[in-house]
Biotite code that builds the C-alpha atoms (Angstrom):
import biotite.structure as struc

atoms = struc.array([
    struc.Atom([-25.555, 208.136, 229.477], chain_id="A", res_id=1, res_name="MET", atom_name="CA", element="C"),
    struc.Atom([-22.273, 206.250, 229.698], chain_id="A", res_id=2, res_name="ARG", atom_name="CA", element="C"),
    struc.Atom([-19.176, 206.829, 227.644], chain_id="A", res_id=3, res_name="GLY", atom_name="CA", element="C"),
    struc.Atom([-15.523, 207.722, 227.859], chain_id="A", res_id=4, res_name="PRO", atom_name="CA", element="C"),
    struc.Atom([-14.422, 210.446, 230.251], chain_id="A", res_id=5, res_name="LEU", atom_name="CA", element="C"),
    struc.Atom([-12.948, 212.399, 227.374], chain_id="A", res_id=6, res_name="ALA", atom_name="CA", element="C"),
    struc.Atom([-12.799, 212.154, 223.595], chain_id="A", res_id=7, res_name="PRO", atom_name="CA", element="C"),
    struc.Atom([-9.660, 210.536, 222.128], chain_id="A", res_id=8, res_name="PRO", atom_name="CA", element="C"),
    struc.Atom([-8.108, 213.875, 221.096], chain_id="A", res_id=9, res_name="GLN", atom_name="CA", element="C"),
    struc.Atom([-8.210, 215.220, 224.671], chain_id="A", res_id=10, res_name="VAL", atom_name="CA", element="C"),
    struc.Atom([-5.011, 214.688, 226.722], chain_id="A", res_id=11, res_name="PRO", atom_name="CA", element="C"),
    struc.Atom([-6.875, 212.708, 229.400], chain_id="A", res_id=12, res_name="LEU", atom_name="CA", element="C"),
    struc.Atom([-7.069, 209.777, 227.014], chain_id="A", res_id=13, res_name="SER", atom_name="CA", element="C"),
    struc.Atom([-3.343, 209.775, 226.217], chain_id="A", res_id=14, res_name="VAL", atom_name="CA", element="C"),
    struc.Atom([-1.459, 207.010, 227.997], chain_id="A", res_id=15, res_name="SER", atom_name="CA", element="C"),
    struc.Atom([1.751, 207.751, 229.899], chain_id="A", res_id=16, res_name="ARG", atom_name="CA", element="C"),
    struc.Atom([3.648, 205.793, 227.289], chain_id="A", res_id=17, res_name="SER", atom_name="CA", element="C"),
    struc.Atom([2.106, 207.782, 224.412], chain_id="A", res_id=18, res_name="ASP", atom_name="CA", element="C"),
    struc.Atom([2.762, 211.074, 226.223], chain_id="A", res_id=19, res_name="ALA", atom_name="CA", element="C"),
    struc.Atom([6.414, 210.049, 226.665], chain_id="A", res_id=20, res_name="PHE", atom_name="CA", element="C"),
    struc.Atom([6.673, 209.138, 222.979], chain_id="A", res_id=21, res_name="ASP", atom_name="CA", element="C"),
    struc.Atom([5.362, 212.625, 222.174], chain_id="A", res_id=22, res_name="ASP", atom_name="CA", element="C"),
    struc.Atom([8.076, 214.223, 224.337], chain_id="A", res_id=23, res_name="LEU", atom_name="CA", element="C"),
    struc.Atom([10.791, 212.314, 222.466], chain_id="A", res_id=24, res_name="VAL", atom_name="CA", element="C"),
    struc.Atom([9.231, 213.175, 219.107], chain_id="A", res_id=25, res_name="ARG", atom_name="CA", element="C"),
    struc.Atom([9.005, 216.877, 220.059], chain_id="A", res_id=26, res_name="ASP", atom_name="CA", element="C"),
    struc.Atom([12.658, 216.955, 221.177], chain_id="A", res_id=27, res_name="ALA", atom_name="CA", element="C"),
    struc.Atom([13.779, 215.227, 217.964], chain_id="A", res_id=28, res_name="ALA", atom_name="CA", element="C"),
    struc.Atom([11.733, 217.535, 215.726], chain_id="A", res_id=29, res_name="GLU", atom_name="CA", element="C"),
    struc.Atom([13.064, 220.617, 217.484], chain_id="A", res_id=30, res_name="ARG", atom_name="CA", element="C"),
    struc.Atom([16.651, 219.481, 216.904], chain_id="A", res_id=31, res_name="LEU", atom_name="CA", element="C"),
    struc.Atom([15.947, 218.442, 213.294], chain_id="A", res_id=32, res_name="GLU", atom_name="CA", element="C"),
    struc.Atom([15.051, 222.046, 212.479], chain_id="A", res_id=33, res_name="ARG", atom_name="CA", element="C"),
    struc.Atom([18.587, 223.063, 213.474], chain_id="A", res_id=34, res_name="ARG", atom_name="CA", element="C"),
    struc.Atom([20.359, 219.897, 212.288], chain_id="A", res_id=35, res_name="TRP", atom_name="CA", element="C"),
    struc.Atom([18.628, 218.636, 209.087], chain_id="A", res_id=36, res_name="PRO", atom_name="CA", element="C"),
    struc.Atom([20.905, 215.558, 208.947], chain_id="A", res_id=37, res_name="GLN", atom_name="CA", element="C"),
    struc.Atom([18.952, 214.179, 211.929], chain_id="A", res_id=38, res_name="LEU", atom_name="CA", element="C"),
    struc.Atom([16.100, 213.363, 209.542], chain_id="A", res_id=39, res_name="ALA", atom_name="CA", element="C"),
    struc.Atom([18.109, 210.213, 208.765], chain_id="A", res_id=40, res_name="GLU", atom_name="CA", element="C"),
    struc.Atom([18.279, 209.200, 212.452], chain_id="A", res_id=41, res_name="VAL", atom_name="CA", element="C"),
    struc.Atom([15.687, 206.905, 213.985], chain_id="A", res_id=42, res_name="GLU", atom_name="CA", element="C"),
    struc.Atom([14.433, 208.026, 217.408], chain_id="A", res_id=43, res_name="PHE", atom_name="CA", element="C"),
    struc.Atom([12.915, 205.327, 219.592], chain_id="A", res_id=44, res_name="ALA", atom_name="CA", element="C"),
    struc.Atom([11.616, 204.709, 223.094], chain_id="A", res_id=45, res_name="VAL", atom_name="CA", element="C"),
    struc.Atom([12.119, 201.547, 225.117], chain_id="A", res_id=46, res_name="GLN", atom_name="CA", element="C"),
    struc.Atom([10.813, 200.966, 228.612], chain_id="A", res_id=47, res_name="ASP", atom_name="CA", element="C"),
    struc.Atom([14.139, 199.944, 230.133], chain_id="A", res_id=48, res_name="VAL", atom_name="CA", element="C"),
    struc.Atom([17.700, 199.464, 228.880], chain_id="A", res_id=49, res_name="PRO", atom_name="CA", element="C"),
    struc.Atom([18.949, 195.958, 228.231], chain_id="A", res_id=50, res_name="PRO", atom_name="CA", element="C"),
    struc.Atom([20.946, 194.488, 231.121], chain_id="A", res_id=51, res_name="PRO", atom_name="CA", element="C"),
    struc.Atom([24.673, 195.037, 230.847], chain_id="A", res_id=52, res_name="SER", atom_name="CA", element="C"),
    struc.Atom([27.325, 193.868, 233.302], chain_id="A", res_id=53, res_name="PRO", atom_name="CA", element="C"),
    struc.Atom([29.681, 196.599, 232.005], chain_id="A", res_id=54, res_name="ASP", atom_name="CA", element="C"),
    struc.Atom([27.527, 199.507, 233.211], chain_id="A", res_id=55, res_name="ILE", atom_name="CA", element="C"),
    struc.Atom([27.453, 200.648, 236.838], chain_id="A", res_id=56, res_name="ASP", atom_name="CA", element="C"),
    struc.Atom([24.495, 203.024, 236.445], chain_id="A", res_id=57, res_name="SER", atom_name="CA", element="C"),
    struc.Atom([21.232, 202.877, 234.545], chain_id="A", res_id=58, res_name="VAL", atom_name="CA", element="C"),
    struc.Atom([21.446, 204.842, 231.283], chain_id="A", res_id=59, res_name="PRO", atom_name="CA", element="C"),
    struc.Atom([18.672, 207.249, 230.297], chain_id="A", res_id=60, res_name="LEU", atom_name="CA", element="C"),
    struc.Atom([19.436, 206.961, 226.595], chain_id="A", res_id=61, res_name="GLY", atom_name="CA", element="C"),
    struc.Atom([21.727, 205.312, 224.089], chain_id="A", res_id=62, res_name="GLN", atom_name="CA", element="C"),
    struc.Atom([23.156, 205.972, 220.656], chain_id="A", res_id=63, res_name="LEU", atom_name="CA", element="C"),
    struc.Atom([23.271, 202.915, 218.430], chain_id="A", res_id=64, res_name="ILE", atom_name="CA", element="C"),
    struc.Atom([25.392, 203.704, 215.406], chain_id="A", res_id=65, res_name="THR", atom_name="CA", element="C"),
    struc.Atom([24.648, 202.303, 211.986], chain_id="A", res_id=66, res_name="ALA", atom_name="CA", element="C"),
    struc.Atom([26.334, 198.993, 211.365], chain_id="A", res_id=67, res_name="GLY", atom_name="CA", element="C"),
    struc.Atom([27.171, 198.423, 215.030], chain_id="A", res_id=68, res_name="ALA", atom_name="CA", element="C"),
    struc.Atom([23.809, 196.820, 215.735], chain_id="A", res_id=69, res_name="SER", atom_name="CA", element="C"),
    struc.Atom([23.326, 194.981, 212.458], chain_id="A", res_id=70, res_name="GLY", atom_name="CA", element="C"),
    struc.Atom([19.846, 196.528, 212.301], chain_id="A", res_id=71, res_name="ARG", atom_name="CA", element="C"),
    struc.Atom([20.378, 198.483, 209.140], chain_id="A", res_id=72, res_name="GLY", atom_name="CA", element="C"),
    struc.Atom([21.979, 201.591, 207.714], chain_id="A", res_id=73, res_name="PRO", atom_name="CA", element="C"),
    struc.Atom([20.417, 204.155, 210.103], chain_id="A", res_id=74, res_name="ARG", atom_name="CA", element="C"),
    struc.Atom([21.757, 205.539, 213.343], chain_id="A", res_id=75, res_name="ASN", atom_name="CA", element="C"),
    struc.Atom([19.332, 205.109, 216.206], chain_id="A", res_id=76, res_name="ARG", atom_name="CA", element="C"),
    struc.Atom([18.823, 207.110, 219.396], chain_id="A", res_id=77, res_name="ILE", atom_name="CA", element="C"),
    struc.Atom([16.898, 205.336, 222.142], chain_id="A", res_id=78, res_name="VAL", atom_name="CA", element="C"),
    struc.Atom([15.433, 207.012, 225.229], chain_id="A", res_id=79, res_name="VAL", atom_name="CA", element="C"),
    struc.Atom([14.590, 204.718, 228.145], chain_id="A", res_id=80, res_name="TYR", atom_name="CA", element="C"),
    struc.Atom([11.183, 205.672, 229.520], chain_id="A", res_id=81, res_name="ARG", atom_name="CA", element="C"),
    struc.Atom([11.174, 204.137, 232.999], chain_id="A", res_id=82, res_name="ARG", atom_name="CA", element="C"),
    struc.Atom([14.573, 205.474, 234.160], chain_id="A", res_id=83, res_name="PRO", atom_name="CA", element="C"),
    struc.Atom([13.624, 208.968, 232.938], chain_id="A", res_id=84, res_name="VAL", atom_name="CA", element="C"),
    struc.Atom([10.207, 208.833, 234.617], chain_id="A", res_id=85, res_name="GLU", atom_name="CA", element="C"),
    struc.Atom([11.779, 207.737, 237.902], chain_id="A", res_id=86, res_name="ILE", atom_name="CA", element="C"),
    struc.Atom([14.164, 210.718, 237.894], chain_id="A", res_id=87, res_name="ARG", atom_name="CA", element="C"),
    struc.Atom([11.578, 213.349, 236.930], chain_id="A", res_id=88, res_name="ALA", atom_name="CA", element="C"),
    struc.Atom([9.053, 214.669, 239.439], chain_id="A", res_id=89, res_name="LYS", atom_name="CA", element="C"),
    struc.Atom([6.468, 216.052, 237.028], chain_id="A", res_id=90, res_name="GLY", atom_name="CA", element="C"),
    struc.Atom([5.591, 216.586, 233.374], chain_id="A", res_id=91, res_name="ARG", atom_name="CA", element="C"),
    struc.Atom([7.710, 219.730, 232.950], chain_id="A", res_id=92, res_name="ASP", atom_name="CA", element="C"),
    struc.Atom([10.756, 218.124, 234.550], chain_id="A", res_id=93, res_name="GLU", atom_name="CA", element="C"),
    struc.Atom([10.202, 214.968, 232.475], chain_id="A", res_id=94, res_name="ARG", atom_name="CA", element="C"),
    struc.Atom([10.014, 217.032, 229.254], chain_id="A", res_id=95, res_name="ALA", atom_name="CA", element="C"),
    struc.Atom([13.239, 218.840, 230.158], chain_id="A", res_id=96, res_name="LEU", atom_name="CA", element="C"),
    struc.Atom([15.033, 215.592, 231.000], chain_id="A", res_id=97, res_name="LEU", atom_name="CA", element="C"),
    struc.Atom([13.876, 213.907, 227.774], chain_id="A", res_id=98, res_name="VAL", atom_name="CA", element="C"),
    struc.Atom([15.133, 216.879, 225.786], chain_id="A", res_id=99, res_name="HIS", atom_name="CA", element="C"),
    struc.Atom([18.507, 216.783, 227.568], chain_id="A", res_id=100, res_name="GLU", atom_name="CA", element="C"),
    struc.Atom([18.887, 213.043, 226.945], chain_id="A", res_id=101, res_name="VAL", atom_name="CA", element="C"),
    struc.Atom([18.099, 213.495, 223.244], chain_id="A", res_id=102, res_name="VAL", atom_name="CA", element="C"),
    struc.Atom([20.532, 216.435, 222.989], chain_id="A", res_id=103, res_name="VAL", atom_name="CA", element="C"),
    struc.Atom([23.293, 214.422, 224.683], chain_id="A", res_id=104, res_name="GLU", atom_name="CA", element="C"),
    struc.Atom([22.830, 211.487, 222.318], chain_id="A", res_id=105, res_name="GLN", atom_name="CA", element="C"),
    struc.Atom([22.729, 213.767, 219.261], chain_id="A", res_id=106, res_name="VAL", atom_name="CA", element="C"),
    struc.Atom([25.893, 215.484, 220.510], chain_id="A", res_id=107, res_name="ALA", atom_name="CA", element="C"),
    struc.Atom([27.612, 212.104, 220.745], chain_id="A", res_id=108, res_name="GLU", atom_name="CA", element="C"),
    struc.Atom([26.471, 211.234, 217.224], chain_id="A", res_id=109, res_name="LEU", atom_name="CA", element="C"),
    struc.Atom([27.642, 214.548, 215.752], chain_id="A", res_id=110, res_name="LEU", atom_name="CA", element="C"),
    struc.Atom([30.865, 214.708, 217.781], chain_id="A", res_id=111, res_name="GLY", atom_name="CA", element="C"),
    struc.Atom([29.877, 218.018, 219.367], chain_id="A", res_id=112, res_name="LEU", atom_name="CA", element="C"),
    struc.Atom([29.225, 219.271, 222.865], chain_id="A", res_id=113, res_name="SER", atom_name="CA", element="C"),
    struc.Atom([25.582, 219.328, 223.985], chain_id="A", res_id=114, res_name="PRO", atom_name="CA", element="C"),
    struc.Atom([25.775, 223.143, 224.225], chain_id="A", res_id=115, res_name="GLU", atom_name="CA", element="C"),
    struc.Atom([26.728, 223.319, 220.539], chain_id="A", res_id=116, res_name="ASN", atom_name="CA", element="C"),
    struc.Atom([23.859, 221.028, 219.573], chain_id="A", res_id=117, res_name="VAL", atom_name="CA", element="C"),
    struc.Atom([21.338, 223.158, 221.498], chain_id="A", res_id=118, res_name="ASP", atom_name="CA", element="C"),
    struc.Atom([22.422, 226.454, 223.076], chain_id="A", res_id=119, res_name="PRO", atom_name="CA", element="C"),
    struc.Atom([19.560, 226.094, 225.590], chain_id="A", res_id=120, res_name="ARG", atom_name="CA", element="C"),
    struc.Atom([20.956, 222.801, 226.884], chain_id="A", res_id=121, res_name="TYR", atom_name="CA", element="C"),
    struc.Atom([21.213, 222.780, 230.676], chain_id="A", res_id=122, res_name="GLY", atom_name="CA", element="C"),
    struc.Atom([18.886, 225.752, 231.145], chain_id="A", res_id=123, res_name="GLU", atom_name="CA", element="C"),
    struc.Atom([15.750, 225.321, 233.183], chain_id="A", res_id=124, res_name="GLU", atom_name="CA", element="C"),
])
């Protein structure tokens, strides 16, 4: 009998990209419980950041404020999958790094320090 190695609902069938999307979604939902105004923020994942001659290092995330991009009235937080994956050694480290990137971008949006956005920021 031939068939898939695992049913679709089993983690084996989740692609790396989908698993990364889930990490970003989990981080955003966790912060939305504390900061309800984040429900109006769009969270997105892109593989790599756009090239920019003004930046010396590769960013892990970016805040795109409403009106600045011409994309509409919502603020947008983007996490760049490939740079994060390169810096993280395993799933747990990747989840922690994704959460930190999301917290840092939310902090920038709210004008707060990352520690005020999430008291657990920077803990392992």
